[in-house]
C-alpha positions in Angstrom: 45.6 -55.1 -32.2 46.4 -52.2 -34.5 44.9 -51.0 -37.7 46.7 -50.3 -41.0 47.9 -47.0 -39.5 49.4 -48.6 -36.4 46.6 -47.2 -34.2 45.4 -49.5 -31.5 41.7 -49.8 -30.5 42.5 -48.1 -27.1 44.1 -45.1 -28.9 41.1 -44.8 -31.2 38.7 -44.9 -28.2 40.8 -42.2 -26.4 40.8 -40.0 -29.5 37.1 -40.5 -29.9 36.4 -39.7 -26.3 38.6 -36.6 -26.5 36.9 -35.4 -29.6 33.5 -35.9 -28.1 34.5 -34.1 -24.9 35.8 -31.1 -27.0 32.7 -31.0 -29.1 30.6 -31.1 -25.9 32.6 -28.2 -24.5 32.3 -26.3 -27.7 28.5 -26.7 -27.7 28.3 -25.7 -24.1 30.4 -22.6 -24.8 28.0 -21.6 -27.5 25.1 -21.9 -25.1 26.9 -19.9 -22.4 27.8 -17.2 -24.8 24.2 -16.9 -25.8 23.4 -16.7 -22.1 25.9 -13.9 -21.7 24.3 -12.0 -24.6 20.9 -12.4 -22.9 22.2 -11.4 -19.5 25.3 -9.3 -19.9 25.3 -8.1 -16.3 24.9 -11.5 -14.7 28.2 -12.4 -13.0 27.1 -16.1 -12.5 26.5 -16.5 -16.2 29.8 -14.9 -17.0 31.6 -17.2 -14.5 29.9 -20.2 -16.1 31.1 -19.1 -19.5 34.6 -18.5 -18.2 34.7 -22.0 -16.7 33.8 -23.6 -20.0 36.4 -21.5 -21.8 39.1 -22.6 -19.3 38.1 -26.3 -19.6 38.1 -26.1 -23.4 41.4 -24.3 -23.5 43.0 -26.9 -21.2 41.6 -29.8 -23.3 42.8 -28.3 -26.6 46.2 -27.5 -25.1 46.5 -31.1 -23.9 45.5 -32.4 -27.3 48.0 -30.1 -29.0 50.8 -31.3 -26.7 49.9 -35.0 -27.3 50.0 -34.4 -31.0 53.4 -32.8 -30.9 
């Protein structure tokens, strides 16, 4: 079944899931950046922040490709 825009329920669920995942990563990134500010010399904190940046970048690139 599709809505008036031709979007199916499955597509809406996927979009909602992707949006929630991006928002979760963004919130995690803020937390990690605060941790980096608090412990600028801690390599483990820096690696954790970098991991989130990489995940967020991949997710946003995939969303951009899907939209194109």
